[in-house]
N, C-alpha and C positions, 0 to 999 in steps of 0.2 A: 541527601541533597550533592554529597561535593564527594560523596565513594566514602574511600578508609580516610582525609583528612578531618581531623576533630577540630573545637576551637581553638586548639594552644595552635600548632602551624595556620589557624585561618589568619590571628592575628597575629607570628610573625611576620607572615608574606603580608599585611598590611602595614606592617613595619620597615619592614625593605622596601616596600613600593611605597611609603611614605621621605623613608630615605634619599635611595632615589627618584625621583620625581619630585619628590618635594610638594609641599600641603596647595599648592594651588595650582596644581597639576590632574591633583590625586584627582575629585570630583571627575574632571572632562574625558582621561582616562576610564574613569567608573563606570559613566556615558557609555563614552564606544563602546565599551570590553557590552554592558548588558548589549546595548542594540545593536554587536554582533554574537551575540546569544541567541534574539529577538529571531535574526533575519533566517541564522543556524533553524533553530524550531523547525519557525516555518517554511523553510525549506526541504525540510530531514520529515515537518506532516503532509505536503504537498507530491510529494515523493511514492513515500507512501502509500497515501492517497489514490494516486492516478496507482502502482503496485496492482492494489485489490481491485482498479478495476479492470484493470487487464486481465484479472486472474479471474474475471464474477466474466466480462468478453468471451474468455478463452471457455470456460463451465457452458453458459450458454450456446457460444458455438458447436461445444460436443452433444450438450443436449436434442439441440439443434439436425445436426446431424444423421440422431441416434433418434429420432421420430422419422425421420424421410427414410432412413430405412428399414423401421418399423412400417412404415405407409408403402413403403412399395413392396415390401413385404407382403402384405395385406391384399392389395392390389392386386398382385400374380395369383394370392391362393383364391382370391372373389373370380379371380379369370377365366383361376384353370374350374374350379367350382362346374362357372356359367358352361364349359366350353364341355366340361361332365356331364351336367343335367341335358346341353342341348342334346348332345351323343345321344343320353337314354332316351331321347322323343321322339327324335327323328329321324 
């Protein structure tokens, strides 16, 4: 959860924070830190979602372009075949 910070380090950080800020300010600071972490997580999740959405949109555009190219090639091939067929009968 905290990477390489173990329980002993967390206790040390808590004791230092208690000495620096005092017991009355510590809960308020904890709430503020928790709120900041939640906001950061929410924002990073939103950014991740938007990036994924843009990637999907880009992939859809690529597929649409490929389909458009293929459809044009098929249309051109059919047109040529019809011209050959009309020239052979006429």
